C-alpha positions as CSV (number, residue, x, y, z in Angstrom):
1,M,18.0,-26.5,4.5
2,S,16.5,-28.2,1.9
3,L,16.4,-25.3,-0.7
4,A,18.6,-22.3,-1.1
5,S,18.1,-20.3,-4.6
6,Q,19.4,-17.3,-6.3
7,L,17.3,-17.2,-9.4
8,R,18.3,-14.8,-11.9
9,V,16.7,-14.8,-15.3
10,T,15.7,-12.8,-18.3
11,R,13.5,-13.1,-21.3
12,D,12.3,-10.6,-23.6
13,S,10.8,-7.4,-21.6
14,F,10.3,-10.1,-18.3
15,T,13.6,-10.5,-15.4
16,L,13.1,-12.5,-12.3
17,D,15.4,-11.9,-9.6
18,L,14.1,-13.6,-6.5
19,D,16.1,-15.6,-3.7
20,L,13.8,-18.4,-2.3
21,D,14.8,-20.5,0.9
22,V,12.9,-23.4,2.1
23,P,13.6,-25.7,4.7
24,D,12.8,-29.3,5.6
25,G,8.8,-29.6,6.2
26,E,8.0,-25.8,4.9
27,V,5.8,-25.1,2.2
28,V,6.1,-22.5,0.6
29,G,3.3,-20.8,-2.2
30,L,4.3,-18.3,-4.5
31,L,1.6,-16.4,-5.0
32,G,1.2,-13.3,-8.3
33,P,-0.5,-12.0,-11.3
34,N,-0.2,-13.6,-14.6
35,G,3.2,-13.4,-15.5
36,S,4.4,-12.5,-12.5
37,G,7.2,-15.1,-13.0
38,K,6.3,-18.5,-11.1
39,S,6.1,-20.9,-13.2
40,T,9.2,-19.3,-14.9
41,A,10.7,-19.9,-11.0
42,L,9.6,-23.4,-10.7
43,R,11.4,-24.4,-14.0
44,C,14.4,-22.6,-12.9
45,L,14.1,-25.0,-9.5
46,A,13.7,-27.6,-11.7
47,G,16.1,-27.6,-14.7
48,L,13.6,-27.0,-17.5
49,S,15.1,-22.7,-17.7
50,P,18.6,-22.7,-17.0
51,L,19.6,-19.6,-14.8
52,A,21.5,-16.3,-16.9
53,Q,22.9,-15.8,-12.5
54,G,22.3,-18.1,-10.2
55,R,22.3,-20.8,-7.6
56,V,20.2,-24.2,-7.4
57,Q,20.9,-25.7,-4.0
58,I,19.1,-29.0,-3.0
59,G,19.6,-30.8,-0.5
60,D,23.2,-31.2,-0.7
61,T,23.9,-30.8,-3.5
62,I,24.3,-27.8,-6.0
63,V,22.5,-28.5,-9.0
64,E,23.3,-25.6,-10.7
65,D,25.2,-22.8,-10.9
66,A,25.5,-20.6,-13.3
67,S,29.0,-18.5,-12.7
68,R,30.7,-22.5,-12.5
69,S,28.8,-23.6,-15.9
70,T,27.2,-26.5,-13.3
71,Y,23.9,-28.1,-14.0
72,L,22.6,-30.6,-14.0
73,P,19.5,-31.9,-15.7
74,P,15.6,-32.3,-14.2
75,E,16.2,-36.0,-14.2
76,R,19.4,-36.2,-11.8
77,R,17.7,-33.7,-9.6
78,S,16.0,-34.5,-6.1
79,V,12.9,-33.2,-7.6
80,G,9.2,-33.9,-7.8
81,Y,7.1,-31.9,-9.5
82,V,3.4,-31.8,-10.3
83,F,2.5,-29.8,-13.7
84,Q,-0.4,-28.0,-13.5
85,D,-1.8,-30.2,-16.4
86,Y,-0.4,-33.4,-14.5
87,L,0.8,-34.6,-17.7
88,L,0.3,-38.0,-17.0
89,F,2.1,-40.5,-20.0
90,P,-1.1,-41.3,-22.1
91,H,-0.4,-44.7,-23.0
92,M,0.7,-46.3,-19.3
93,S,-1.4,-46.9,-16.8
94,V,-1.7,-45.2,-13.5
95,A,0.4,-47.4,-11.8
96,D,3.3,-47.6,-14.8
97,N,3.2,-43.5,-14.4
98,V,3.5,-43.7,-10.8
99,A,6.5,-46.6,-11.4
100,F,8.1,-44.7,-14.4
101,G,10.6,-42.2,-11.9
102,L,11.6,-45.0,-9.9
103,R,11.9,-47.1,-13.3
104,A,14.2,-43.9,-14.9
105,R,16.8,-44.0,-11.2
106,G,17.8,-47.0,-11.8
107,V,14.9,-49.4,-9.6
108,D,13.9,-52.3,-11.0
109,K,10.4,-53.0,-11.9
110,R,9.1,-55.4,-10.0
111,T,9.9,-52.6,-6.7
112,A,8.7,-49.5,-8.8
113,R,5.2,-51.7,-8.9
114,S,5.4,-51.7,-5.3
115,R,6.2,-48.7,-3.5
116,A,3.9,-47.0,-6.8
117,G,1.1,-49.4,-5.4
118,E,2.4,-48.6,-1.2
119,W,1.5,-44.6,-2.9
120,L,-1.5,-45.3,-5.2
121,E,-2.8,-46.8,-1.6
122,R,-2.6,-44.0,0.8
123,L,-3.8,-41.7,-2.2
124,D,-6.8,-43.6,-2.5
125,I,-6.5,-44.8,-5.5
126,A,-5.4,-48.1,-5.4
127,D,-8.3,-49.6,-7.5
128,L,-7.6,-47.0,-10.4
129,A,-4.1,-49.0,-10.6
130,D,-5.1,-50.0,-14.8
131,R,-6.2,-48.0,-15.9
132,K,-5.2,-45.1,-18.3
133,P,-5.3,-41.6,-17.7
134,R,-7.9,-40.8,-20.2
135,Q,-10.4,-42.9,-17.7
136,L,-9.5,-40.8,-14.8
137,S,-11.7,-38.1,-12.9
138,G,-9.5,-34.7,-12.9
139,G,-9.4,-35.2,-9.1
140,Q,-8.4,-38.8,-9.8
141,A,-5.9,-37.6,-11.8
142,Q,-4.7,-35.3,-9.8
143,R,-3.8,-37.7,-7.2
144,A,-1.7,-39.6,-9.5
145,A,0.4,-37.0,-10.2
146,L,0.9,-36.3,-6.6
147,A,1.7,-40.0,-6.0
148,R,3.6,-39.6,-9.3
149,A,6.2,-37.0,-7.8
150,L,6.2,-38.5,-3.9
151,V,7.1,-41.8,-4.7
152,T,10.9,-40.8,-5.5
153,V,11.1,-39.1,-2.1
154,P,12.3,-36.2,-3.6
155,D,14.3,-33.2,-1.7
156,L,12.7,-30.8,-3.0
157,L,8.6,-30.8,-4.1
158,L,6.8,-28.1,-7.2
159,L,3.4,-27.5,-7.4
160,D,2.2,-25.7,-11.0
161,E,-1.6,-24.5,-9.4
162,P,-1.9,-28.3,-9.1
163,L,-5.8,-27.8,-8.5
164,A,-6.3,-25.2,-10.9
165,A,-8.1,-27.7,-13.2
166,L,-10.5,-29.1,-10.1
167,D,-14.4,-28.3,-10.2
168,A,-15.5,-26.4,-6.8
169,A,-16.5,-29.7,-5.2
170,T,-13.4,-32.0,-6.2
171,R,-11.3,-29.2,-5.9
172,A,-12.3,-29.0,-1.7
173,S,-11.9,-32.8,-1.0
174,V,-8.5,-32.9,-3.2
175,R,-7.0,-29.4,-0.9
176,A,-7.6,-31.4,2.1
177,L,-6.1,-34.6,1.2
178,M,-3.4,-32.3,0.1
179,R,-2.7,-30.7,2.7
180,S,-2.8,-33.9,5.1
181,H,0.2,-35.6,2.6
182,L,1.7,-32.2,3.1
183,A,2.2,-31.9,6.5
184,D,3.4,-35.7,7.0
185,F,6.3,-34.4,3.8
186,G,10.1,-34.3,4.7
187,G,11.2,-32.1,2.4
188,A,10.8,-28.6,0.7
189,V,7.9,-27.7,-0.7
190,V,7.2,-24.2,-3.7
191,L,3.4,-24.0,-4.6
192,V,2.6,-22.1,-7.1
193,T,-1.2,-20.5,-7.0
194,H,-3.1,-17.8,-8.1
195,D,-6.0,-19.0,-5.7
196,P,-5.8,-16.9,-2.0
197,I,-7.5,-20.2,-0.1
198,D,-5.0,-22.3,-1.7
199,A,-2.5,-20.3,-0.4
200,M,-3.9,-19.5,3.3
201,V,-4.8,-23.4,3.8
202,L,-2.2,-25.4,2.2
203,A,1.8,-23.0,2.1
204,D,3.2,-22.7,6.2
205,R,5.1,-18.9,4.7
206,V,3.3,-17.2,1.1
207,V,5.8,-15.0,-0.9
208,V,4.0,-12.9,-3.6
209,L,6.1,-12.1,-7.0
210,E,5.3,-9.2,-9.1
211,D,7.2,-7.9,-12.1
212,G,9.2,-10.6,-11.4
213,R,10.2,-10.1,-7.7
214,A,8.9,-10.9,-4.1
215,V,7.2,-7.7,-2.8
216,Q,5.9,-9.3,0.5
217,S,6.2,-12.7,1.8
218,G,5.5,-14.0,5.5
219,S,2.7,-16.5,7.0
220,P,-0.4,-16.4,5.1
221,A,-2.3,-15.2,8.1
222,D,-0.1,-11.8,8.0
223,V,-0.5,-11.7,4.0
224,A,-4.1,-11.2,5.0
225,Q,-3.9,-8.6,7.8
226,R,-1.3,-7.2,6.1
227,P,-0.6,-6.6,2.7
228,A,1.8,-4.9,1.5
229,S,0.3,-3.8,-2.3
230,N,-2.6,-3.1,-3.9
231,Y,-2.5,-6.3,-6.2
232,V,-2.4,-8.8,-2.7
233,A,-5.0,-6.6,-0.5
234,Q,-7.4,-6.9,-3.9
235,L,-6.3,-11.0,-3.6
236,V,-7.2,-11.2,0.1
237,G,-10.4,-8.5,-0.3
238,V,-8.5,-6.0,2.0
239,N,-9.3,-2.0,1.7
240,I,-5.5,-0.9,1.9
241,V,-4.9,2.8,2.2
242,R,-0.8,4.5,2.1
243,G,-0.3,8.0,3.8
244,D,1.9,9.3,6.2
245,A,1.3,8.7,9.8
246,L,1.4,11.6,12.6
247,E,-0.1,11.4,16.3
248,G,-3.2,8.7,15.1
249,A,-3.5,10.8,12.0
250,V,-3.0,9.3,8.8
251,S,-2.9,11.6,5.8
252,L,-3.8,9.8,2.9
253,T,-1.7,10.2,-1.2
254,Q,-4.3,9.8,-2.4
255,G,-6.4,12.6,-0.7
256,G,-8.1,12.4,2.7
257,S,-7.3,10.6,6.1
258,V,-8.1,8.2,8.2
259,H,-8.1,7.8,12.6
260,V,-5.9,5.2,13.5
261,A,-5.6,3.9,17.5
262,D,-2.0,3.7,17.3
263,R,-0.4,7.4,18.2
264,R,2.4,5.9,18.2
265,I,3.5,5.0,14.9
266,S,5.1,7.6,12.7
267,G,6.6,8.3,9.2
268,P,5.0,6.4,6.0
269,V,2.6,3.7,6.7
270,I,0.2,1.0,4.6
271,V,-3.4,0.8,6.4
272,A,-6.0,-2.2,6.3
273,I,-9.2,-1.5,6.5
274,R,-11.1,-4.9,6.7
275,P,-14.3,-4.6,4.6
276,E,-16.7,-6.4,6.8
277,A,-15.1,-3.2,9.6
278,I,-16.6,-0.5,7.3
279,S,-20.7,0.7,8.2
280,V,-22.5,1.7,5.5
281,H,-25.8,4.7,6.4
282,R,-27.2,6.7,4.1
283,K,-27.5,9.2,5.6
284,Q,-23.8,11.0,7.4
285,P,-23.7,9.0,10.7
286,E,-24.6,10.3,14.0
287,G,-21.8,10.7,17.2
288,S,-17.9,11.2,16.9
289,A,-16.9,8.8,14.7
290,R,-13.6,10.5,12.6
291,N,-13.8,7.7,10.2
292,A,-16.7,8.8,8.4
293,W,-16.4,9.3,4.0
294,P,-19.4,10.2,2.2
295,G,-19.0,8.4,-1.6
296,R,-21.8,6.9,-4.1
297,V,-22.0,2.8,-5.2
298,T,-20.6,2.6,-8.0
299,S,-20.7,-1.7,-8.3
300,I,-22.5,-4.4,-6.1
301,E,-21.4,-8.1,-6.5
302,S,-23.7,-11.2,-4.6
303,R,-20.8,-13.5,-2.6
304,G,-23.0,-16.5,-1.6
305,D,-23.8,-14.7,1.4
306,V,-22.6,-11.4,2.0
307,V,-22.6,-8.6,-0.9
308,R,-19.4,-6.8,-1.6
309,I,-20.3,-3.3,-2.2
310,E,-18.0,-1.0,-3.9
311,V,-17.8,3.4,-3.4
312,A,-16.8,5.8,-4.6
313,S,-15.3,7.8,-1.7
314,E,-12.2,9.0,-0.6
315,P,-10.3,7.1,-0.2
316,P,-12.1,4.6,-2.5
317,L,-13.2,1.9,-0.2
318,A,-15.5,-1.3,-0.5
319,A,-17.4,-3.1,2.4
320,I,-19.1,-6.0,3.3
321,V,-22.3,-6.4,4.1
322,T,-25.6,-8.2,4.1
323,P,-27.7,-8.7,1.8
324,G,-30.6,-7.6,4.6
325,A,-28.6,-4.5,4.3
326,V,-28.7,-3.9,1.1
327,A,-32.8,-4.0,1.0
328,S,-33.5,-2.1,4.0
329,L,-31.5,0.7,2.9
330,G,-31.7,0.7,-0.3
331,L,-28.6,-0.3,-2.3
332,H,-28.2,0.2,-5.8
333,E,-25.0,1.8,-8.3
334,G,-25.1,4.9,-7.9
335,A,-26.5,5.5,-4.8
336,S,-25.5,7.9,-2.1
337,V,-24.2,6.4,1.0
338,W,-21.7,7.6,4.2
339,L,-18.7,4.9,4.9
340,S,-17.3,5.1,8.6
341,V,-15.5,2.7,10.6
342,K,-13.9,2.9,14.2
343,A,-10.4,3.8,15.0
344,T,-9.6,0.5,16.3
345,D,-10.2,-1.6,13.7
346,L,-7.9,0.1,11.2
347,D,-4.5,-2.0,11.0
348,A,-1.1,0.9,10.7
349,Y,2.1,-0.2,10.1
350,P,5.1,1.3,8.9
351,T,5.9,1.0,4.8
């Protein structure tokens, strides 16, 4: 296990209470709203924010143990850190920035420059070695920061919103490059992001933080398909409702009911309803659809090739339709509609 940690920090009215273990070769994405404790967790792991309680072990070394007053400063931890704004030294060249960590660890200048050059080659920015950070684009600066973090071969790599400052086109290409290099990295990786795409593409496991605590952990696919909170559901675009299940019928906490295909599940459950599985009608649908609700359109939002429609129904739901469907159905804010969804398209699981 490259990382074994129990992080306990209290600041004013906020408390971070997180156990986070990451084995070699795994990328864990910390996902959560602003103020949930993501960056605080990284700072604790790096040694930039001392723990009130708990401990951090990186590789074979206990770098911090609050109960024993053990504390290794950041420069003595086997950690690479890529900050959101990169924090490249403005007075140094790209090559010297990348070599800095090695020089700080006592590596001679010639060896440090050589190893820095190898990483600049790997990240395809060797031609920028003599430039200053102000002469770099956002994507180039991000690669330089990643090279600086990786050149020391750390046991733990921390990435704090590494793609947030990039434009959409650059973000996609750098995300792909980062994914390939993280796959080759032998240590543990903790990635902080608020972007679900970054988490789903780069992480092997996602831990969702809310108010300083983990509310869900699992593979990206599992978290997306089975969101455990309204925040996660909204983030990944899935409707979730809560209620009590009995023989396929779920009585919802907020009123109303839904029917699911799994008649074996019982007790408190969460039901996930994918927006694209919902059909929108202007009249009550004919047939035997058991999940059908009247409602009123509250918002219509274009999202590229599709349109997301929010409907005040019981329960409130969001549906994904095509622009053609919006036109043919005459949908607009305030329009009366009916929503329907098949029981087989609902995913129910115990809370």
